[in-house]
Backbone as CSV, one residue per row, in Angstrom:
resi,resn,N_x,N_y,N_z,CA_x,CA_y,CA_z,C_x,C_y,C_z
1,MET,72.588,26.386,112.271,71.100,26.373,112.516,71.262,24.719,113.299
2,ALA,72.621,23.931,112.577,72.390,22.194,113.259,73.082,22.291,114.323
3,GLU,73.918,23.231,114.638,74.390,23.277,115.648,73.237,23.128,117.007
4,SER,72.408,24.386,116.619,71.537,24.647,117.924,70.664,23.483,118.214
5,ALA,70.380,22.894,117.183,69.125,21.702,117.742,70.360,20.458,118.051
6,GLU,71.568,20.466,117.715,72.332,19.077,118.600,72.252,20.130,120.226
7,VAL,72.301,21.031,120.560,72.313,22.134,122.057,70.857,21.613,122.244
8,LEU,70.184,21.764,121.732,68.459,21.640,122.480,67.914,19.846,122.437
9,GLY,68.742,19.126,122.064,68.747,18.095,122.009,67.753,17.234,121.573
10,ALA,67.851,18.069,119.976,66.759,17.236,118.813,67.410,16.543,118.306
11,VAL,66.258,15.133,117.962,67.234,14.065,117.362,66.174,13.469,116.034
12,GLU,66.578,13.557,114.914,66.015,13.302,114.066,66.030,11.614,113.860
13,LEU,64.997,11.123,113.788,64.891,9.936,113.588,64.989,9.585,112.509
14,PRO,65.738,8.615,111.831,65.554,7.844,110.658,64.267,7.034,110.593
15,PRO,63.427,7.182,108.906,61.714,6.649,109.173,61.941,5.090,109.633
16,ARG,63.156,4.199,109.565,62.763,2.939,109.752,63.009,3.109,111.668
17,GLU,63.597,3.639,112.184,63.440,4.214,113.966,62.144,4.492,114.370
18,ARG,61.157,5.137,113.348,60.305,5.795,114.320,59.399,4.793,113.413
19,ARG,59.551,3.853,112.481,58.318,3.031,112.392,58.323,1.587,113.517
20,VAL,59.804,1.569,114.001,59.906,0.816,115.490,59.355,1.145,116.427
21,LEU,59.712,2.473,116.698,59.003,3.246,118.011,57.818,3.073,117.457
22,TRP,56.875,3.327,117.060,55.195,3.580,116.488,55.558,1.690,116.716
23,HIS,55.539,0.716,116.533,55.453,-0.420,116.286,55.088,-1.221,117.651
24,ARG,56.661,-0.418,118.525,56.311,-0.659,119.794,55.228,0.458,120.867
25,LEU,54.964,1.096,120.375,54.006,1.420,120.931,52.675,1.174,120.664
26,ARG,52.221,0.653,119.285,50.750,-0.133,119.182,50.771,-1.111,119.884
27,ARG,52.372,-1.954,120.421,51.812,-3.733,120.717,51.309,-3.451,122.381
28,ARG,51.362,-1.918,122.932,51.015,-1.484,123.974,49.662,-1.155,124.380
29,LYS,48.923,-1.824,125.006,47.327,-1.544,124.430,47.383,-0.240,126.085
30,LEU,47.593,-0.252,126.558,47.586,0.700,127.935,48.228,2.257,126.636
31,ALA,49.544,1.960,126.604,49.643,3.410,126.332,48.785,4.037,124.812
32,MET,48.232,2.723,124.096,47.099,3.116,122.524,46.112,3.391,123.540
33,ALA,45.123,3.284,124.393,44.532,3.742,124.955,44.646,4.977,125.914
34,ALA,45.547,5.096,126.305,45.734,6.638,127.460,46.105,8.072,126.145
35,MET,46.484,7.262,124.562,46.950,8.030,123.547,45.296,8.635,122.930
36,ALA,44.744,7.693,123.178,42.813,7.676,122.434,42.505,8.577,123.280
37,TYR,42.549,8.296,124.610,41.646,9.637,125.487,42.102,10.980,125.137
38,LEU,43.401,11.251,125.725,44.527,11.905,125.177,44.135,12.855,124.092
39,VAL,43.538,12.366,122.736,43.074,12.838,121.402,42.064,13.322,121.627
40,VAL,40.692,12.462,122.356,39.698,13.001,122.740,39.612,14.203,123.300
41,PHE,40.278,13.862,124.633,40.099,14.984,125.217,40.710,16.651,125.057
42,TYR,41.718,16.111,123.615,42.268,17.678,122.890,40.998,18.117,121.741
43,PHE,40.496,17.188,121.484,38.844,16.656,120.496,38.211,17.745,121.424
44,CYS,37.847,17.489,122.029,36.500,18.165,123.105,36.850,19.445,123.560
45,GLY,38.543,19.598,123.380,38.826,20.969,124.102,38.584,21.674,123.276
46,LEU,39.173,21.628,122.302,39.119,22.314,121.034,38.019,22.570,120.182
47,PHE,37.240,21.885,120.059,35.903,21.821,119.532,34.364,22.499,120.440
48,ALA,35.065,22.815,121.740,34.056,22.916,123.041,32.709,23.900,122.217
49,PRO,33.101,24.881,121.979,31.882,26.319,121.697,30.758,25.131,120.914
50,VAL,31.621,23.869,120.261,30.939,23.523,119.198,29.674,22.121,119.560
51,ILE,30.366,21.723,120.713,29.971,20.463,121.478,29.404,20.962,122.416
52,ALA,29.184,22.158,123.455,28.247,22.190,124.473,27.269,22.543,124.139
53,PRO,26.319,22.030,124.795,25.046,22.169,124.496,24.541,23.178,124.949
54,HIS,24.960,24.257,125.515,24.564,25.636,126.315,25.559,26.590,126.059
55,ASP,25.220,27.563,125.915,26.481,28.604,126.225,26.529,28.504,128.038
56,TYR,28.073,28.311,127.860,28.628,28.423,129.815,28.211,29.210,130.325
57,ARG,27.445,30.528,130.056,27.021,31.862,130.618,25.367,31.608,130.706
58,ASP,24.846,31.185,130.527,22.970,30.806,130.253,22.938,30.234,131.116
59,ILE,21.636,30.589,132.116,20.608,30.306,133.025,19.810,29.206,131.898
60,VAL,20.155,27.682,132.423,19.355,26.434,131.391,18.355,25.706,132.115
61,GLY,17.901,25.909,133.402,17.325,24.984,134.163,17.063,25.869,136.018
62,LYS,16.581,25.063,136.668,16.689,25.225,137.905,18.087,24.868,138.774
63,PRO,18.286,25.686,139.767,19.481,25.171,140.005,19.071,23.837,140.735
64,LEU,20.286,22.954,140.712,20.684,21.848,141.798,19.527,20.560,140.609
65,SER,19.129,20.946,139.560,18.530,20.004,139.206,18.992,18.973,137.993
66,SER,18.285,17.949,138.094,18.846,17.031,136.901,19.165,16.802,135.603
67,GLU,18.859,18.392,135.355,18.476,18.576,134.002,19.877,18.250,133.084
68,GLY,19.903,18.399,131.847,21.437,18.018,131.434,22.040,17.054,131.419
69,VAL,23.046,16.343,130.702,23.908,15.504,130.548,24.503,15.477,132.339
70,LEU,25.330,16.586,132.430,26.160,16.309,134.324,25.127,17.348,134.947
71,GLY,23.948,18.049,134.947,23.306,18.048,135.333,23.160,19.736,135.752
72,ILE,22.812,20.487,136.268,22.826,22.077,136.798,23.549,22.239,137.873
73,ASP,24.449,23.712,137.650,25.099,23.760,139.031,23.698,24.555,139.945
74,ASP,24.638,25.511,141.062,23.811,26.000,141.909,23.357,27.089,140.985
75,PHE,23.822,27.663,140.271,22.850,29.105,139.544,22.199,28.929,138.032
76,GLY,22.121,27.579,138.034,21.260,26.956,136.942,22.463,26.903,135.492
77,ARG,23.484,26.729,135.539,24.125,26.569,134.617,24.287,25.237,134.052
78,ASP,24.532,24.833,132.865,24.463,23.739,132.186,26.193,23.276,132.674
79,VAL,26.545,22.123,133.851,27.672,21.597,134.079,28.744,21.657,132.902
80,LEU,28.207,20.404,132.327,28.938,19.632,130.894,29.139,20.758,130.378
81,SER,28.623,22.042,129.802,29.148,23.749,128.816,30.105,23.944,129.483
82,ARG,30.595,24.472,130.882,31.192,24.569,131.695,32.362,24.236,132.045
83,LEU,32.466,22.729,131.724,33.405,21.801,131.732,34.191,21.948,130.490
84,LEU,33.972,21.825,129.606,34.162,21.817,128.364,35.054,23.134,127.862
85,ILE,34.381,24.640,127.948,34.913,25.316,127.889,35.897,25.903,129.360
86,GLY,36.454,25.172,130.118,37.425,25.223,131.092,38.334,24.470,130.507
87,LEU,37.874,23.039,130.438,39.092,22.717,129.577,39.683,23.120,128.376
88,ARG,39.181,24.084,127.497,39.309,24.782,126.463,40.388,25.823,127.031
89,THR,40.082,26.313,127.602,41.123,27.270,128.850,42.376,26.979,129.311
90,SER,42.063,25.676,130.097,43.537,25.036,130.329,43.984,24.354,129.152
91,LEU,43.616,24.230,128.443,44.366,23.819,127.364,45.231,24.914,126.184
92,LEU,44.826,25.912,126.609,45.268,27.250,125.873,45.970,27.066,126.729
93,VAL,46.554,27.458,128.062,47.141,27.801,128.912,48.534,27.086,129.200
94,ALA,47.982,25.781,129.092,49.440,24.688,129.192,50.445,24.997,127.722
95,LEU,48.878,24.758,126.193,49.897,24.915,125.201,51.136,26.610,125.141
96,SER,50.212,27.904,125.825,50.890,28.583,126.069,52.301,28.475,126.746
97,ALA,52.466,27.681,127.689,52.871,27.640,128.680,54.756,27.014,128.153
98,VAL,54.084,26.127,127.472,55.168,24.979,126.385,55.742,25.849,125.576
99,THR,55.664,26.599,124.671,55.538,27.214,123.305,56.547,28.520,124.093
100,ILE,55.914,28.701,125.345,57.210,29.915,126.093,58.328,29.539,126.563
101,VAL,58.377,28.409,127.272,59.467,27.695,127.590,60.105,27.092,126.242
102,GLN,59.939,26.373,125.753,60.616,25.739,124.013,60.996,27.396,123.495
103,ARG,60.192,28.653,123.151,61.062,29.471,122.676,62.222,30.229,123.991
104,ALA,61.703,30.267,124.905,63.319,30.672,126.094,64.288,29.465,126.111
105,ARG,64.180,28.062,125.570,64.917,27.315,126.077,66.240,27.550,124.316
106,ARG,65.633,27.824,123.367,66.066,28.219,122.192,66.808,28.976,121.929
107,ALA,66.438,30.478,122.460,66.815,31.657,122.590,68.258,31.673,123.715
108,LEU,68.118,30.657,124.910,69.106,30.821,125.537,70.215,29.537,124.876
109,ALA,70.031,29.001,124.104,70.863,28.343,123.563,71.653,28.727,122.184
110,GLU,70.989,29.193,121.528,71.415,30.298,120.213,72.522,30.881,121.364
111,LEU,72.447,31.589,122.092,72.729,33.101,123.066,74.632,31.671,123.032
112,ARG,73.920,30.736,123.571,74.994,29.659,123.784,76.390,29.869,122.889
113,ILE,75.750,28.999,121.678,76.216,29.296,121.051,77.140,30.329,120.017
114,GLU,76.743,31.466,120.277,76.975,32.587,119.414,78.304,32.979,120.403
115,ARG,78.121,32.849,121.577,79.317,32.788,122.627,80.365,31.252,122.909
116,GLY,80.109,30.984,121.949,81.153,29.589,121.771,80.929,28.411,122.677
117,GLY,79.677,28.443,123.356,80.064,27.295,124.575,79.294,25.877,122.881
118,ALA,79.234,25.025,123.719,78.790,23.691,123.122,77.227,23.358,124.082
């Protein structure tokens, strides 16, 4: 199994090096702001059904009115609720794609090791 980790390029950093990398990241304000933005983004996607003020299919007002936080669309549905549910769907698709690619990569690495390649 250690061989497959090497083929996959996985590197286990010692605790000291992890601390150094974390310190470097913390010094970059823009990188920390981007990380905070991504955490909020993923949090909103994960908890979209709880955060959304209405069900994304419900008609909650007159079409094109300014009701709600982001308004109402042409069909009378709350735009914020639809954006949050769309975010959740997008995150699910992205996570699925990454999982599939990682599993395929690991399977190919195992096959390569089994056949004697390095």
